[in-house]
Structure formats: C-alpha cells, structure tokens
N, C-alpha and C positions, 0 to 999 in steps of 0.2 A: 059314742057310748062309754062304757066303763073303761075300755082300753085308753081312749082319749083322755079321760079323767086321770087315770093312773100315770100316763105320760106327762100330763100337765103338772101333776103334783111332783113327779120325779124331776122334771126340768126346773121347777121352782126350787126344789131342794138343792139341786146342783148349783143354781144361781146363788142360793143362800150360802152354800159351802164356799163358793168362790169369794163371795163378799166377806165371809168370816176369815178366810185365808188372807185376803188383802188387808183386812183390819189387823189381823195378828201380825202380818209383816210390818205394818205401820207402827204397831206398838213396839215390836222388836227394834225397829229403826230408832224410835224415840228413846228407848232405853239405852241403845248403843251411843246415841248422841249425848245423852245425859251422862253416861259413864265417861265419855270423852271430855266432858266439861269438868268433872270432879277430879 
C-alpha cells in the first residue's frame, strides 16, 4: 500500500543521492587531476 510506495520512493531517493555523491567525487577527482597537470 502507501507505506510500500513511500519506502520505494525513499530507497529511490537514497540511490539517487549515492549516485550524485559518486558523480561529485568523480568531478572532484577530475578537478584534482587537472590541477596536477597545470
């Protein structure tokens, strides 16, 4: 029912947050590498 839906949305949001964090880490790494080159 509704609780299941809420849990699904929450887990989806958690996954998205994890993905965003991973992307942000990747961006940070790229910037660090770029700084190392210059």
